[in-house]
N, C-alpha and C positions, 0 to 999 in steps of 0.2 A: 504494500500500500504506500502510496506517495506520502512523503513526509509533509508535504505542503498542506494536506487536508486536516492537520491536527486542530486547526481553529474551529472547524465545523464540529468536530468531536467534543471540543471543550465547550462550545456554545450549546450543544444539544446532548449532554451526557446521558440523559435518560433514553436516548435512541442510539447509543454507541454500537450495540450489537447489530441492529438493523442497518446502520450506516456502513459499518465495516463489511458486512455481507454484500450489500449492494455495490459497494465500491470494487469489490473483487470481481464481480461478474457483469457489471453494467457500465460501459464506457461513457454513456451520456450522463448517468448519475454522477460518476466520478468527475466529469467535466463541470457539472453543476457545482459540485463541492469545491473544485479548483477555482471556479469563478467567485464563489463566496470568499475564499481565502485571498484572492487577488483584490477584491473590493475592500476587504478589511485592511489589507496592507496599504492600499491607496488612501483609505479614510485616515489611517494613522499618520500618513505623511502629510495630508492636508490639515489635520488637527494641529500640527506644529509649524505649519507654513506661515511665512510672512506675506505671502501673496495676497493681493487685495480681493481675489476671488475666493478666498478661504471659506468664508461662511456659506456661500452658495454651494461650493463643492462638498463641504462637510455634510450639508443637508441632503444633497443629491446622493452621496454614498451611503448615508444612513438609510435613506429610502430604498436604495438598491439592495442593501443588506437585508432589510426587512422582507423585501419581495423575494429574494433568493432563499431566505430561510423558510418562508411560506411554501415556496415551490419544492424545496427539499422535503418538507413535512408532507406535502401532498403526494409526492412520489413515494415516500415511505408507506403512506396509508394505502396507496393504490396497489401495492404488491404484497 
């Protein structure tokens, strides 16, 4: 399992087993989890940025993370 996906496992520990199983067999699900981790990394960079667009980007990435989390949960519930 890719090291990169640890953030999803930390965020949704109650679904750890299901996430790990799906990541082993479902490339699209794994990609979804990778997207979550990428968005979280970007959010953390924007949170400490001095860029004038900081607030807008932080808001956008928080929204994206919430949407990705919901999609991950829907995928887990569907299988």
